[in-house]
Structure formats: structure tokens, C-alpha cells
VEXDRENLO-192595 format. One record per residue (C-alpha): x, y, z. Coordinates in steps of 0.1 Angstrom, whole numbers. Example, Ala and Ser with C-alpha at 12.3 -4.5 7.8 and 13.67 -1.06 7.14 Angstrom:
BEGIN
((123; -45; 78));
((137; -11; 71));
END
This chain:
BEGIN
((-27; -396; -677));
((-4; -427; -683));
((-16; -458; -667));
((6; -477; -641));
((14; -510; -646));
((13; -537; -620));
((52; -540; -624));
((58; -507; -618));
((33; -503; -589));
((49; -533; -570));
((82; -517; -577));
((73; -486; -560));
((59; -503; -531));
((92; -520; -528));
((111; -488; -531));
((86; -473; -504));
((91; -504; -478));
((130; -502; -481));
((132; -464; -476));
((113; -469; -441));
((132; -502; -430));
((165; -479; -439));
((155; -447; -421));
((127; -452; -397));
((121; -490; -391));
((89; -511; -392));
((81; -513; -357));
((59; -480; -354));
((56; -474; -392));
((43; -490; -422));
((31; -489; -459));
((-4; -493; -473));
((1; -521; -496));
((-36; -517; -510));
((-68; -500; -502));
((-105; -507; -511));
((-141; -508; -496));
((-130; -489; -464));
((-101; -513; -456));
((-66; -505; -457));
((-39; -536; -458));
((-4; -522; -446));
((30; -539; -446));
((51; -533; -410));
((35; -517; -377));
((50; -552; -359));
((41; -533; -326));
((6; -525; -335));
((-21; -541; -312));
((-58; -545; -316));
((-81; -515; -317));
((-48; -493; -316));
((-51; -458; -341));
((-30; -452; -370));
((-26; -425; -392));
((-23; -428; -431));
((-9; -400; -450));
((-29; -389; -481));
((-32; -362; -505));
((-58; -340; -480));
((-34; -345; -450));
((-41; -378; -429));
((-68; -406; -425));
((-75; -423; -392));
((-79; -460; -391));
((-79; -488; -362));
((-60; -520; -367));
((-88; -552; -367));
((-69; -581; -383));
((-34; -585; -370));
((-14; -612; -392));
((22; -622; -396));
((30; -599; -424));
((2; -577; -426));
((-24; -558; -410));
((-59; -551; -420));
((-73; -515; -408));
((-108; -502; -409));
((-104; -468; -424));
((-125; -437; -404));
((-127; -419; -437));
((-128; -419; -474));
((-110; -445; -488));
((-108; -421; -522));
((-80; -402; -501));
((-56; -431; -494));
((-33; -445; -520));
((-9; -479; -523));
((26; -465; -512));
((11; -442; -484));
((33; -439; -451));
((14; -452; -419));
((22; -443; -385));
((12; -458; -351));
((-5; -433; -328));
((5; -450; -298));
((-34; -443; -285));
((-62; -467; -288));
((-99; -456; -301));
((-115; -432; -278));
((-147; -413; -278));
((-155; -380; -258));
((-175; -386; -230));
((-192; -367; -199));
((-224; -346; -190));
((-218; -321; -218));
((-229; -353; -241));
((-268; -351; -226));
((-290; -338; -249));
((-274; -341; -279));
((-272; -367; -310));
((-238; -373; -319));
((-220; -400; -344));
((-199; -434; -331));
((-170; -408; -329));
((-186; -379; -308));
((-194; -353; -337));
((-222; -332; -329));
((-254; -345; -356));
((-280; -321; -348));
((-267; -288; -359));
((-257; -277; -327));
((-220; -263; -315));
((-195; -288; -315));
((-189; -308; -286));
((-157; -305; -263));
((-158; -326; -230));
((-131; -328; -207));
((-125; -367; -208));
((-126; -394; -234));
((-134; -431; -229));
((-120; -462; -246));
((-142; -477; -270));
((-129; -512; -264));
((-127; -514; -226));
((-128; -547; -205));
((-159; -556; -187));
((-160; -552; -149));
((-146; -583; -129));
((-168; -602; -105));
((-151; -588; -77));
((-162; -553; -86));
((-200; -563; -91));
((-230; -563; -69));
((-261; -586; -73));
((-287; -564; -92));
((-317; -557; -65));
((-325; -521; -74));
((-356; -518; -96));
((-354; -502; -129));
((-391; -496; -137));
((-400; -491; -173));
((-433; -485; -167));
((-452; -512; -185));
((-474; -532; -161));
((-467; -563; -178));
((-430; -559; -177));
((-427; -547; -141));
((-451; -570; -130));
((-438; -603; -145));
((-403; -600; -157));
((-388; -572; -138));
((-354; -552; -148));
((-328; -544; -124));
((-302; -517; -124));
((-275; -534; -140));
((-293; -562; -158));
((-290; -573; -196));
((-328; -578; -205));
((-332; -587; -246));
((-361; -573; -262));
((-371; -597; -291));
((-393; -600; -316));
((-403; -597; -355));
((-405; -563; -373));
((-431; -538; -365));
((-441; -557; -332));
((-435; -527; -309));
((-396; -534; -298));
((-387; -500; -299));
((-417; -488; -285));
((-410; -508; -250));
((-373; -493; -250));
((-388; -455; -253));
((-415; -458; -228));
((-386; -472; -209));
((-368; -440; -214));
((-397; -416; -207));
((-405; -432; -174));
((-373; -425; -161));
((-381; -389; -163));
((-415; -389; -156));
((-408; -408; -123));
((-375; -386; -119));
((-357; -418; -111));
((-322; -398; -123));
((-314; -428; -147));
((-294; -415; -179));
((-303; -426; -213));
((-282; -437; -240));
((-299; -445; -272));
((-279; -464; -300));
((-296; -459; -331));
((-276; -489; -356));
((-285; -481; -395));
((-315; -463; -386));
((-333; -439; -411));
((-326; -402; -401));
((-361; -393; -403));
((-369; -420; -377));
((-341; -406; -355));
((-358; -371; -359));
((-386; -380; -351));
((-377; -395; -319));
((-355; -367; -308));
((-385; -344; -314));
((-408; -369; -289));
((-382; -371; -264));
((-383; -333; -262));
((-419; -331; -264));
((-420; -358; -231));
((-391; -336; -212));
((-367; -370; -216));
((-339; -353; -241));
((-324; -331; -213));
((-310; -367; -197));
((-305; -384; -230));
((-280; -392; -253));
((-284; -403; -287));
((-255; -420; -308));
((-271; -421; -343));
((-259; -441; -374));
((-279; -443; -408));
((-279; -472; -437));
((-256; -447; -459));
((-231; -448; -430));
((-196; -470; -437));
((-199; -501; -419));
((-169; -491; -396));
((-193; -466; -378));
((-220; -490; -376));
((-196; -517; -360));
((-185; -488; -336));
((-215; -471; -325));
((-227; -494; -297));
((-194; -495; -283));
((-187; -459; -281));
((-222; -452; -269));
((-214; -476; -241));
((-181; -457; -232));
((-202; -425; -228));
((-227; -447; -204));
((-198; -463; -187));
((-186; -426; -174));
((-220; -423; -153));
((-219; -455; -143));
((-182; -451; -130));
((-191; -419; -110));
((-220; -435; -91));
((-248; -425; -111));
((-270; -450; -132));
((-272; -451; -171));
((-297; -470; -194));
((-282; -487; -228));
((-305; -491; -256));
((-290; -510; -284));
((-314; -504; -313));
((-307; -531; -330));
((-280; -556; -329));
((-291; -575; -356));
((-281; -549; -377));
((-248; -545; -357));
((-238; -582; -369));
((-248; -576; -403));
((-223; -547; -402));
((-198; -566; -384));
((-202; -596; -410));
((-197; -568; -436));
((-163; -557; -425));
((-154; -593; -414));
((-158; -604; -452));
((-136; -574; -467));
((-106; -586; -441));
((-109; -619; -456));
((-123; -638; -428));
((-140; -670; -431));
((-174; -674; -425));
((-190; -701; -407));
((-224; -709; -395));
((-253; -686; -417));
((-222; -672; -431));
((-212; -646; -400));
((-175; -649; -389));
((-168; -671; -359));
((-163; -645; -336));
((-192; -629; -335));
((-205; -642; -302));
((-177; -623; -289));
((-186; -593; -305));
((-217; -589; -286));
((-201; -605; -253));
((-178; -582; -249));
((-202; -554; -255));
((-232; -565; -231));
((-208; -577; -204));
((-199; -542; -196));
((-232; -536; -184));
((-232; -540; -146));
((-242; -530; -110));
((-207; -519; -92));
((-197; -529; -60));
((-202; -501; -31));
((-163; -500; -34));
((-165; -488; -67));
((-193; -462; -61));
((-224; -485; -68));
((-234; -469; -99));
((-247; -492; -125));
((-250; -495; -165));
((-285; -515; -174));
((-285; -529; -211));
((-319; -533; -232));
((-303; -551; -266));
((-329; -553; -294));
((-329; -581; -318));
((-350; -586; -349));
((-367; -622; -356));
((-375; -635; -388));
((-410; -654; -385));
((-406; -656; -345));
((-375; -676; -354));
((-356; -671; -317));
((-335; -703; -324));
((-316; -689; -354));
((-279; -679; -348));
((-278; -643; -337));
((-310; -644; -315));
((-296; -677; -295));
((-262; -660; -291));
((-277; -628; -274));
((-303; -644; -255));
((-273; -670; -237));
((-255; -636; -232));
((-284; -617; -214));
((-301; -621; -182));
((-333; -628; -199));
((-358; -613; -229));
((-390; -601; -234));
((-407; -618; -263));
((-428; -602; -288));
((-453; -621; -304));
((-471; -609; -338));
((-500; -628; -333));
((-507; -608; -301));
((-501; -578; -317));
((-521; -585; -346));
((-549; -590; -321));
((-548; -559; -309));
((-530; -568; -275));
((-501; -542; -270));
((-475; -544; -257));
((-476; -579; -273));
((-456; -599; -248));
((-453; -631; -245));
((-459; -644; -213));
((-448; -681; -217));
((-413; -671; -240));
((-403; -642; -218));
((-382; -646; -185));
((-364; -624; -165));
((-336; -642; -148));
((-333; -615; -118));
((-369; -620; -110));
((-383; -607; -76));
((-348; -594; -65));
((-353; -565; -85));
((-387; -556; -80));
((-406; -536; -57));
((-424; -549; -27));
((-459; -533; -39));
((-456; -546; -74));
((-443; -581; -60));
((-470; -587; -36));
((-499; -586; -65));
((-478; -598; -92));
((-466; -629; -78));
((-487; -656; -99));
((-496; -633; -127));
((-475; -647; -154));
((-486; -685; -148));
((-521; -671; -148));
((-517; -657; -181));
((-501; -686; -194));
((-526; -708; -180));
((-552; -685; -193));
((-539; -686; -228));
((-540; -724; -231));
((-574; -726; -217));
((-585; -700; -238));
((-571; -721; -270));
((-586; -754; -261));
((-618; -737; -252));
((-629; -725; -287));
((-631; -763; -295));
((-660; -770; -273));
((-685; -752; -250));
((-686; -774; -220));
((-667; -759; -197));
((-668; -763; -157));
((-670; -733; -134));
((-634; -732; -121));
((-622; -735; -156));
((-648; -706; -173));
((-640; -684; -141));
((-603; -685; -149));
((-610; -678; -185));
((-630; -646; -175));
((-606; -635; -154));
((-579; -639; -180));
((-599; -620; -202));
((-600; -589; -179));
((-564; -592; -170));
((-555; -594; -206));
((-575; -564; -210));
((-562; -544; -183));
((-526; -554; -192));
((-533; -534; -227));
((-510; -501; -227));
((-512; -474; -250));
((-472; -461; -263));
((-459; -433; -244));
((-483; -434; -213));
((-461; -459; -186));
((-476; -459; -151));
((-461; -454; -116));
((-457; -480; -91));
((-494; -474; -72));
((-512; -473; -105));
((-496; -507; -117));
((-502; -517; -78));
((-540; -507; -80));
((-546; -521; -115));
((-537; -557; -109));
((-551; -556; -73));
((-585; -548; -86));
((-580; -579; -113));
((-564; -604; -92));
((-588; -594; -60));
((-620; -601; -79));
((-634; -564; -79));
((-637; -560; -111));
((-650; -598; -116));
((-686; -581; -126));
((-669; -554; -151));
((-677; -566; -191));
((-641; -570; -207));
((-649; -543; -229));
((-653; -517; -201));
((-622; -530; -178));
((-597; -500; -192));
((-625; -477; -186));
((-631; -490; -150));
((-593; -487; -147));
((-587; -454; -156));
((-620; -441; -133));
((-604; -464; -104));
((-570; -443; -108));
((-582; -410; -112));
((-608; -412; -83));
((-575; -427; -57));
((-554; -399; -69));
((-583; -372; -61));
((-595; -386; -27));
((-562; -404; -13));
((-532; -382; -29));
((-509; -386; -1));
((-516; -424; 4));
((-509; -429; -30));
((-477; -410; -34));
((-468; -431; -3));
((-474; -463; -21));
((-456; -451; -56));
((-420; -454; -33));
((-424; -493; -37));
((-433; -506; -6));
((-465; -527; 4));
((-498; -502; 15));
((-507; -501; 48));
((-538; -516; 59));
((-557; -485; 60));
((-546; -478; 23));
((-558; -516; 13));
((-590; -504; 27));
((-591; -477; 8));
((-584; -491; -23));
((-611; -520; -18));
((-639; -498; -12));
((-631; -475; -41));
((-625; -504; -62));
((-659; -519; -51));
((-678; -486; -55));
((-664; -480; -91));
((-672; -513; -104));
((-708; -509; -94));
((-708; -480; -122));
((-695; -503; -149));
((-715; -532; -143));
((-733; -548; -172));
END
């Protein structure tokens, strides 16, 4: 086959452009002038807007793309298919639509890619509606203050850093510190407590084997029926990794806009930023701090701003976001972590040191925060968890100083003893979220002093005995307490008497 010279190629491109100018003009049509690495550069399309869909002719039909770079004399388009099928000189047509994905209840229980195509081996997905991948966030007047609790089932979060429906709470920490575990437990808790919240889990560049294990676990726990998983793997093109969280958010917005509640889990946005950096560098955008493009803050802010609690006039639905960010050696002052921290309404920081000590979930009481706070907390948990964060932070400070000396006054020693028992109580195994009544009873037993004479090593056994005894003897009262209101005087007496009785059996 004869090689085409640069001169011949440039002449053929000129001819293709001139033919378009004569026949259909360059407002809605264009010509590919070069292509490579999943990006096509197009001359023409003067009416194209950001995120507009394009059709590129190829030997095997057409390849879809969307406009991402709009420059004076050319457009940079990201291909949604293989770039081997696209050649220079190919005709490009403006479709007149923006990038959309299928949305609706038909997606529940399915694993899909960012374009809504089935990945679970099931039948092709057909829905009655589509949603825009890029969509402006709801304005201030269309929102309502966050006030309904979204219970995670994790005692240390629900008591100290409560999350409300419509909130954006960042989960941040080093690799292998239990970030995804917190998100999965939150999903499981929605099913166990029958909250009706729909889960949308976005796996950005995750191994397929990890996603398969997650699906199996969610099926075991009975959660998959109210869950949508949008999955991308490391082998997928950067364009799909970039689109994944936006496409998933469009799927979650369907439920929010229909007076329902959805929970978004982005696992994780660090990989998302890297995929966007890859695309941006291919589009010749200049890198800035730490080699990321200058608009990487806007990348995540326009995504997370779509999570909101809607006003009553818009149906009072909600979309809650739990983005995950991976840090390097606990450095939360790096570029991407500080960006997402400033966008969200608080963060749950997981410390490697606590994790290695066996304290799991390894939540830092000092660096974690919820900016919504008690406004999104049940009255029951709020009544016992008010001073929990301060007490735990003080205990960890005192414990670090106490190791240098043995002469401690009685008040300090009592505070350290109480802190040790509280730390042990807040340890929680994965896949075991707790209801409101279980959280209230557990915290009350420690803070009221009922377990002061139980050794630290036996606290978890005493807790399990207390909960099983109360459920057996006061089931109706515990069900009432689980609704979230403060316990009645009779219920409180029953809890105190049972706690005192149980603690006697666990004294040293």
C-alpha cells in the first residue's frame, strides 16, 4: 500500500473542507483534521456548544463524540468509541442534542457503564426517560435546609458527625483505611432500616473483580434491589472515567426530582481527577499546580453542587453525596483533597495510625467535622452524643501525654478510663450497621457510668448482652426508640436497670 505524503494529506483535507463550505456550510458540519488517543480535532462546527453530541463518519458506520474544547478555529472532541475507526478527512455532524443517559427505576438492581449499557450480563436496559449528563445545579431558592437524618448505622458517625439528606460529606484517608467500607455500610443500613433511599454507587477505575465482589455482597444483604452501580475499570478510556460520576448523578437526580431520596457514592474522585487530567493534556490544556488543569476545581464543584435537599414546592426530594478522596501519607493539604474539602459540607477523616491500632472505623475525632451537625440528627442520638466528640478528642490527647508519666490525678485517670471504654465501644465490624435504639443504648451505657466497672476488654461483650436483653424484654419500647425520639422516662429506667444488671455480670 502506497504511503500518503503530508502534502497529499493536507490537500485532501483542504478539498474536504471546501466541499463542505460549498454544500452544507460549516455551522453544523465539520471535518476531522487529526485524531489520536481518543481525541478528534475538528474544523468547522461553529454552532457547537460545550458537551454537544457529534457524529463522525467512519468505515464502520458512525462514532459518537462530545465537544469539550471550543477554540476559535477548531474543536477538540472526546470520542465515545474506538479512535481506530476515525480518520482525518471524515465528515462530522452536529446532532443537536447534549450528552444524555437513560434514567428511571428500570436501572435499579443493575450494573451499567456511564452510557447506561448493561455490564451485568442481563438484558439491555430500556427506560422511558433520559437525563442530561451535564446539568446546572438547583438554585438557592429551590433548596431547603438539610434537616432529615441519613443514618449510616455507624455509631461514631451518627453520634459525632451526623449526615443529613441533601448533604455532601467527604470520606477521606489513605489507601486501605476503610473508606469504601463506610460507604457500603451506609448503603446496607438504608435497606435494613427500610428508609426507601436509593443507592447509586460509582466505581471510577475500579477492578472488575472488586465490583463483582461488591455486587455479590449487596445481593446477600438484600440491598441490590434498591441500588444502581455505575462501573468503570482501569482499562476503560479516560472519557468514560470522566463521564461516570456525572452520568450516575443524572440517574440519582431522577429519584430526587420525583420526591424520592437518593444516596450518591463516588469511589473515588482522586481517580476521576487523574482521568480528567489525562483528557485535558490530550486536549492541549496547560497544566498548573501539581500538573492539574486550572479548571479541576470546577470539575468537582459542578458535580457535587447537584446534591441538594429540594424545597417543598419542588417535591422535597433529596440527593446526598458521599465522595471519597484518597490521600498520600495523610496529606489533606494536597491540591485535590483541599479542593473537595472546600466544596463539601464536612469530612470524615480516616487515620492510618488508628486503623493499625485496630480502631475501626478509624475515624479521627479531631480532623473530622460535619457542618450540618445536630440539625440532621435524631433527637435520641443527639441527647447522648452531644459531648462525645469533645470527650474523645480530650481522651486521645490525655492518653498521648499519660504514657510519659504515671502520676495522674483521679479526675484525669477517670477521664482516661471512660475514654478507653468509649473507644472500645465505638469499634464496629463491617456489614453490621446499628439502628437508632442500639446506638442510643450503647452510648448511654458508657456516658452514664453504667459500664465504668466493666473491663475494657469485655466492653463489646457487655454491649452485646445489653442489646440482646433489652430487645428480648422491652421490644416494643426499643421499636419506639428506633423512630428517633427521646426515650420516655419509663424506657430510660428500663435501660438503666438492665445496664446495671448486665454490668454486674461483666465485672472483673
